[in-house]
C-alpha positions as CSV (number, residue, x, y, z in Angstrom):
1,M,-7.5,-9.7,-30.4
2,S,-5.2,-12.1,-28.6
3,V,-3.6,-15.0,-30.4
4,A,-4.6,-17.2,-27.4
5,A,-8.2,-17.3,-26.5
6,P,-8.8,-16.5,-22.8
7,P,-10.5,-19.2,-20.8
8,R,-14.2,-18.8,-19.8
9,L,-14.7,-17.7,-16.2
10,G,-18.4,-18.8,-15.7
11,D,-17.4,-21.7,-13.5
12,R,-15.3,-19.7,-11.0
13,D,-16.6,-19.5,-7.5
14,W,-16.4,-15.7,-7.3
15,F,-18.4,-15.4,-10.6
16,R,-21.1,-17.8,-9.4
17,D,-21.8,-15.6,-6.3
18,G,-25.6,-14.8,-6.4
19,R,-25.0,-11.1,-6.0
20,I,-23.1,-11.1,-9.3
21,G,-26.0,-12.8,-11.0
22,R,-28.5,-10.3,-9.5
23,I,-26.5,-7.4,-11.1
24,F,-26.3,-9.0,-14.5
25,D,-30.1,-9.6,-14.4
26,L,-30.7,-6.1,-13.3
27,L,-28.6,-4.5,-16.1
28,S,-29.6,-6.9,-18.9
29,G,-32.6,-6.8,-21.1
30,D,-34.7,-3.9,-22.4
31,G,-31.7,-2.5,-24.3
32,G,-29.2,-3.0,-21.5
33,E,-26.0,-5.0,-21.4
34,A,-23.4,-5.4,-18.7
35,R,-19.9,-6.8,-18.4
36,I,-17.4,-7.2,-15.6
37,V,-14.3,-5.1,-16.2
38,G,-11.0,-4.2,-14.7
39,G,-9.1,-5.9,-11.9
40,A,-11.5,-8.7,-11.3
41,V,-11.0,-10.1,-14.8
42,R,-7.3,-9.6,-14.7
43,D,-6.9,-11.2,-11.3
44,A,-9.2,-14.1,-12.2
45,L,-7.1,-14.9,-15.3
46,L,-3.9,-14.8,-13.2
47,G,-5.4,-17.1,-10.6
48,V,-5.3,-14.3,-8.0
49,P,-8.1,-14.0,-5.5
50,V,-10.8,-11.6,-6.8
51,K,-11.6,-8.8,-4.3
52,E,-13.6,-6.1,-5.9
53,V,-15.9,-6.6,-8.9
54,D,-16.7,-3.6,-11.1
55,F,-19.2,-3.6,-14.0
56,A,-19.6,-1.5,-17.2
57,T,-23.0,-1.1,-18.8
58,T,-24.7,0.4,-21.8
59,L,-27.3,1.9,-19.5
60,R,-27.2,5.5,-18.5
61,P,-26.6,6.1,-14.8
62,E,-30.1,7.4,-14.2
63,V,-31.5,4.1,-15.6
64,V,-29.1,2.1,-13.5
65,T,-30.4,4.0,-10.4
66,A,-34.0,3.6,-11.4
67,R,-33.7,-0.2,-11.9
68,A,-31.8,-0.6,-8.7
69,E,-34.4,1.3,-6.6
70,A,-37.2,-0.7,-8.3
71,A,-35.4,-3.9,-7.2
72,G,-35.0,-2.6,-3.6
73,L,-31.3,-2.1,-3.9
74,R,-29.4,0.9,-2.6
75,A,-27.8,3.1,-5.3
76,V,-25.1,5.6,-4.4
77,P,-24.1,8.2,-7.0
78,T,-20.4,8.0,-6.3
79,G,-19.4,9.5,-9.7
80,F,-22.7,10.3,-11.4
81,E,-21.4,12.9,-13.8
82,H,-18.8,10.4,-15.0
83,G,-21.4,7.6,-15.2
84,T,-20.6,5.7,-12.0
85,V,-23.2,4.4,-9.6
86,T,-22.3,2.1,-6.7
87,L,-24.9,-0.6,-6.0
88,V,-25.0,-2.2,-2.6
89,V,-26.2,-5.8,-2.8
90,E,-26.5,-7.7,0.4
91,G,-24.0,-5.5,2.1
92,R,-21.4,-5.6,-0.7
93,P,-20.7,-2.6,-3.0
94,F,-20.3,-2.9,-6.7
95,E,-19.3,0.0,-9.0
96,I,-21.4,0.3,-12.2
97,T,-20.1,2.6,-14.9
98,T,-21.7,3.6,-18.1
99,L,-19.7,3.1,-21.3
100,R,-18.2,6.4,-22.2
101,S,-15.7,8.4,-24.2
102,D,-13.6,11.4,-23.1
103,V,-14.8,14.6,-24.8
104,E,-12.4,16.9,-23.1
105,T,-9.7,16.5,-20.4
106,D,-7.1,18.6,-18.7
107,G,-5.1,15.7,-17.3
108,R,-7.0,15.7,-14.0
109,H,-10.7,16.0,-14.9
110,A,-12.6,14.8,-17.9
111,V,-15.8,15.7,-19.6
112,V,-17.4,12.4,-20.9
113,A,-20.0,11.4,-23.3
114,F,-22.0,8.2,-22.6
115,G,-22.2,5.6,-25.3
116,D,-22.9,1.9,-26.0
117,D,-19.8,0.9,-28.0
118,W,-17.7,-1.7,-26.1
119,L,-14.6,-1.3,-28.3
120,E,-14.6,2.5,-28.0
121,D,-14.8,2.2,-24.2
122,A,-11.9,-0.2,-24.2
123,R,-9.8,2.2,-26.3
124,R,-10.2,4.9,-23.7
125,R,-8.7,2.7,-20.9
126,D,-5.1,2.9,-19.7
127,F,-3.5,-0.5,-20.3
128,T,-4.3,-3.4,-22.5
129,L,-4.5,-5.8,-19.6
130,N,-7.3,-3.6,-18.2
131,T,-9.4,-3.9,-21.3
132,L,-10.5,-7.5,-20.7
133,M,-14.2,-7.9,-20.0
134,V,-16.5,-10.8,-18.9
135,D,-20.1,-11.1,-20.0
136,S,-23.0,-12.7,-18.1
137,A,-22.2,-16.1,-19.6
138,G,-18.6,-16.0,-18.3
139,V,-17.1,-15.4,-21.8
140,V,-14.0,-13.2,-21.7
141,H,-13.9,-10.4,-24.4
142,D,-10.5,-9.3,-25.4
143,P,-10.7,-6.5,-28.0
144,L,-7.2,-5.2,-27.8
145,G,-4.9,-8.1,-27.1
146,G,-4.8,-7.7,-23.3
147,Y,-4.8,-11.4,-22.6
148,D,-1.5,-12.0,-24.5
149,D,0.1,-9.1,-22.7
150,L,-1.2,-10.3,-19.4
151,R,0.3,-13.8,-19.9
152,A,3.6,-12.3,-21.1
153,G,3.8,-9.9,-18.2
154,L,3.8,-6.9,-20.6
155,V,2.3,-3.7,-19.2
156,R,1.4,-1.6,-22.3
157,F,-0.6,1.6,-22.8
158,V,-3.6,1.4,-25.1
159,G,-2.5,3.3,-28.2
160,D,-0.2,6.3,-27.9
161,P,1.4,6.7,-24.5
162,D,1.6,10.5,-24.7
163,A,-2.2,10.7,-25.4
164,R,-3.1,8.3,-22.6
165,I,-1.0,10.3,-20.1
166,A,-2.4,13.6,-21.3
167,E,-5.9,12.3,-20.5
168,D,-5.0,11.5,-16.9
169,R,-1.6,12.3,-15.4
170,L,-2.2,9.8,-12.7
171,R,-1.4,7.2,-15.3
172,I,2.3,8.1,-14.9
173,L,2.2,6.5,-11.4
174,R,-0.2,3.8,-12.4
175,L,2.2,2.7,-15.1
176,F,5.0,2.1,-12.5
177,R,2.6,0.5,-10.1
178,F,1.2,-1.9,-12.6
179,Q,4.8,-2.7,-13.8
180,A,5.8,-3.4,-10.2
181,W,2.9,-5.9,-9.8
182,Y,2.4,-7.5,-13.2
183,G,5.4,-6.6,-15.4
184,R,7.8,-9.4,-16.2
185,R,9.2,-7.7,-19.2
186,P,10.6,-4.2,-19.7
187,L,8.2,-1.5,-20.5
188,P,7.6,-1.2,-24.3
189,E,9.7,1.3,-26.3
190,G,8.5,4.8,-26.0
191,H,6.7,4.4,-22.6
192,L,9.4,5.7,-20.3
193,E,10.2,8.5,-22.8
194,A,6.6,9.6,-22.7
195,V,6.6,9.6,-18.9
196,A,9.8,11.7,-18.8
197,R,8.2,14.3,-21.1
198,A,5.1,14.5,-18.9
199,R,6.7,14.0,-15.5
200,R,6.0,17.4,-14.1
201,G,2.3,16.6,-14.4
202,V,2.5,14.5,-11.2
203,T,3.0,17.7,-9.1
204,D,-0.6,18.7,-10.1
205,L,-2.0,15.5,-8.6
206,S,-3.5,15.5,-5.1
207,V,-1.3,14.1,-2.4
208,E,-4.0,11.6,-1.6
209,R,-3.8,10.1,-5.1
210,I,0.0,10.1,-5.1
211,G,0.0,8.4,-1.7
212,N,-2.5,5.7,-2.7
213,E,-0.4,4.8,-5.7
214,M,2.9,4.8,-3.8
215,R,1.6,2.7,-1.0
216,R,0.6,-0.1,-3.4
217,L,3.7,0.3,-5.5
218,V,6.3,-0.2,-2.7
219,L,4.6,-3.4,-1.6
220,A,4.8,-5.0,-5.0
221,P,7.2,-7.8,-5.9
222,G,8.8,-5.7,-8.6
223,A,8.9,-2.5,-6.7
224,A,12.7,-2.1,-6.7
225,T,13.0,-2.2,-10.5
226,A,9.9,0.1,-11.0
227,L,11.4,2.6,-8.6
228,I,14.7,2.6,-10.7
229,D,12.6,3.5,-13.7
230,M,10.8,6.2,-11.7
231,Q,14.2,7.7,-10.7
232,E,15.6,7.6,-14.3
233,T,12.6,9.4,-15.7
234,G,12.7,12.1,-13.0
235,V,9.4,11.1,-11.5
236,L,10.6,9.8,-8.1
237,P,12.2,13.1,-6.9
238,L,8.9,14.9,-7.7
239,V,6.8,12.3,-6.0
240,L,8.9,12.3,-2.8
241,A,9.9,16.0,-3.0
242,G,13.4,14.8,-2.1
243,V,15.9,12.1,-2.6
244,G,15.1,8.4,-3.1
245,Y,17.5,5.9,-1.6
246,L,17.2,3.1,-4.2
247,S,20.0,1.0,-2.9
248,A,18.6,1.0,0.6
249,F,15.2,0.0,-0.7
250,G,16.7,-2.9,-2.6
251,R,18.6,-4.0,0.5
252,M,15.4,-3.7,2.5
253,V,13.6,-6.1,0.2
254,A,16.5,-8.5,0.2
255,F,16.6,-8.3,4.1
256,E,12.9,-9.2,4.3
257,Q,13.4,-12.1,1.9
258,A,16.4,-13.4,3.8
259,A,14.4,-13.2,7.1
260,D,11.4,-14.9,5.4
261,E,9.3,-11.8,6.1
262,P,6.9,-11.6,3.1
263,A,4.8,-8.5,2.4
264,T,1.4,-9.8,3.6
265,L,-1.8,-8.0,4.4
266,T,-1.6,-9.0,8.0
267,R,1.7,-7.2,8.4
268,R,1.0,-4.5,5.8
269,L,1.8,-1.5,8.1
270,A,5.1,-3.0,9.2
271,T,6.2,-3.7,5.6
272,L,4.9,-0.4,4.3
273,T,6.7,1.5,7.2
274,R,10.0,-0.3,6.5
275,R,10.0,0.1,2.8
276,L,8.9,3.8,2.8
277,A,11.5,4.6,5.4
278,A,14.2,2.7,3.5
279,L,13.3,4.6,0.3
280,S,13.0,8.1,1.6
281,Q,13.7,8.7,5.3
282,R,16.9,9.1,7.3
283,V,15.9,11.7,9.9
284,S,12.6,12.9,11.5
285,E,12.4,15.8,9.0
286,D,12.2,13.3,6.2
287,V,9.3,11.6,7.9
288,D,7.4,14.9,8.1
289,R,8.1,15.7,4.5
290,V,7.2,12.3,3.1
291,G,4.2,12.1,5.3
292,A,2.8,15.3,3.9
293,R,3.8,14.4,0.3
294,L,2.1,11.0,0.4
295,A,-0.7,11.9,2.8
296,L,0.3,9.3,5.2
297,S,-2.0,8.6,8.1
298,R,-1.0,9.4,11.7
299,A,-0.4,5.7,12.4
300,E,1.8,5.4,9.3
301,Q,3.9,8.5,10.2
302,R,4.2,7.4,13.8
303,A,5.5,4.0,12.7
304,C,7.9,5.5,10.3
305,L,9.3,7.9,12.9
306,A,9.6,5.1,15.4
307,A,11.5,3.0,12.8
308,V,13.9,5.8,12.0
309,E,14.6,6.5,15.6
310,A,15.2,2.8,16.4
311,A,17.4,2.4,13.3
312,S,19.6,5.2,14.5
313,D,19.9,3.5,17.9
314,V,20.8,0.0,16.5
315,R,22.7,0.9,13.4
316,D,26.0,-0.3,15.0
317,V,24.4,-3.0,17.1
318,S,26.6,-6.1,18.0
319,S,25.9,-9.6,19.2
320,A,26.9,-8.5,22.7
321,D,24.1,-5.9,22.8
322,S,21.1,-6.6,25.1
323,L,18.1,-7.4,22.9
324,R,15.8,-6.7,25.9
325,R,17.3,-3.3,26.4
326,H,16.4,-2.3,22.9
327,L,13.0,-3.9,23.2
328,F,12.3,-1.9,26.3
329,A,13.5,1.3,24.6
330,H,11.5,1.0,21.4
331,G,8.9,-1.8,21.7
332,R,8.7,-4.9,19.5
333,E,7.4,-3.6,16.2
334,A,9.5,-0.4,16.2
335,L,12.6,-2.3,17.1
336,R,12.1,-4.9,14.3
337,D,11.4,-2.1,11.8
338,G,14.5,-0.3,13.1
339,L,16.7,-3.4,12.8
340,A,15.6,-4.0,9.2
341,L,16.0,-0.3,8.4
342,A,19.5,-0.2,9.9
343,A,20.4,-3.2,7.8
344,A,19.1,-1.5,4.7
345,W,21.2,1.6,5.5
346,S,24.3,-0.5,5.9
347,G,26.2,-1.6,2.8
348,G,28.0,-4.3,4.7
349,R,27.1,-7.3,6.9
350,T,23.5,-7.6,8.1
351,D,23.8,-10.9,9.9
352,V,23.5,-9.5,13.4
353,H,20.6,-7.3,12.4
354,R,18.8,-10.2,11.0
355,R,19.4,-12.5,14.0
356,L,18.1,-9.8,16.4
357,F,15.2,-9.0,14.0
358,E,14.1,-12.7,14.2
359,A,14.7,-13.0,17.9
360,A,12.7,-9.8,18.7
361,E,9.6,-11.4,17.4
362,H,9.5,-13.9,20.2
363,E,11.5,-12.3,23.1
364,A,9.2,-10.8,25.8
365,V,9.2,-7.0,26.0
366,P,10.3,-6.0,29.6
367,V,7.6,-4.2,31.5
368,F,8.6,-2.0,34.4
369,P,6.2,-3.0,37.2
370,L,6.3,0.0,39.4
371,A,4.8,3.5,39.1
372,G,4.7,6.8,40.9
373,R,2.1,5.6,43.5
374,D,4.6,3.0,44.7
375,V,7.2,5.7,45.4
376,V,4.6,7.8,47.3
377,A,3.6,4.7,49.3
378,C,7.2,4.6,50.5
379,G,6.8,8.0,52.1
380,V,8.2,10.2,49.4
381,P,6.0,13.3,49.0
382,P,4.4,14.0,45.6
383,G,6.5,16.1,43.4
384,P,9.7,16.1,41.2
385,T,11.4,13.7,43.6
386,V,9.0,10.9,42.7
387,G,9.9,11.0,39.0
388,A,13.6,11.3,39.7
389,M,13.4,8.3,42.0
390,L,11.5,6.2,39.4
391,D,14.1,7.1,36.8
392,A,16.9,6.0,39.1
393,L,15.1,2.8,39.9
394,R,14.5,2.1,36.3
395,S,18.1,2.8,35.4
396,W,19.2,0.4,38.1
397,W,16.9,-2.3,36.7
398,I,18.0,-1.7,33.1
399,A,21.7,-1.9,34.1
400,R,21.1,-5.4,35.5
401,D,19.5,-6.4,32.2
402,F,16.0,-6.4,33.7
403,E,16.7,-9.4,35.9
404,P,15.5,-8.0,39.3
405,D,11.9,-9.0,39.8
406,E,9.2,-6.9,41.4
407,E,10.1,-7.9,44.9
408,A,13.7,-6.9,44.3
409,L,12.6,-3.6,42.8
410,R,10.5,-2.8,45.8
411,S,13.4,-3.6,48.1
412,R,15.6,-1.3,46.1
413,L,12.9,1.4,46.2
414,Q,12.8,1.2,50.0
415,E,16.6,1.8,50.1
416,L,16.3,4.8,47.8
417,A,13.4,6.3,49.7
418,A,15.2,5.8,53.0
419,G,18.3,7.6,51.6
420,A,16.2,10.5,50.4
421,Q,14.6,11.1,53.8
């Protein structure tokens, strides 16, 4: 138990949501009890907005399903053999998991036995800050001292680190991810040593699970420090199947902070792209390798590749360079990502990169107004000559820093067409 008693959460807006009450009512009575567990409790106690709300219950999954159907709710058996049913209440999903203990595990899959002991269920969880629970009255239950650890910023395994990791090797990555988000103190003695002993277990995990953890880790406030721990324990090279550029990653985070570019959900892809590229990518082959290793989406891989290509182009950029020329070549987002990445690659001054990075957010991207049909309309027959003439016209326009307007471009096109005939 914690030395400090956790506050009650019954008066919080998210807790007073009618859908929460419906689930408590559904799972309570006739031998049933339910509590909210996991991230919702942790975030509520930290004052962070609560997103997903998960429940644990003493009821077996088939009983949960029967009660839900009797109440007219949709029940989805998302992990029935492990006791998890997802209830959809007024369009919102809630995971309901029966209390359980692990009977047998190979580090990836577990055979479980259902139970009704809240303490035993808490002891099978990964970190103490994930053992906090809230009952239907809003009372926080803290059987293993998770609240003190949460307040102290201490990410600590429940019990023996080696045993917890052996049960599920994904906990290796979860340890670093939670440390990056919640850790304000070094990991406890023995944790990194246990990770180092078990590190090769991460190669048995699916690329999807690895990718999900790494996406969330690199966006965290403490990502740079957590990645150093991953490198020192030998985990990071296995995760990336290659080299991790820790100094570049640290410079990327510093660049974003100096440019007042916070890691927000609205710009998640841009931040993820920049940070992954800084950590692990210098050439297109790196993008392919990391994309496969972390199961990146096509959009994420395209953004990473565009950033790497733009960074190579603007690595030695100077104040005299035309911002519009680079915007036209790469587009706004890829150029900004490339400028940030080039600054991260550089161990020296980044003032010019930062000024252009900030200016690129507001500068208009030049749009070439003519197309092949305009060349044909000047009497040039369809064929390779059309493309060549467009290229020449575009080069003439770029050389004049995009100043000629559409009228001037059409006049120049007439001259080129006349010379070709």
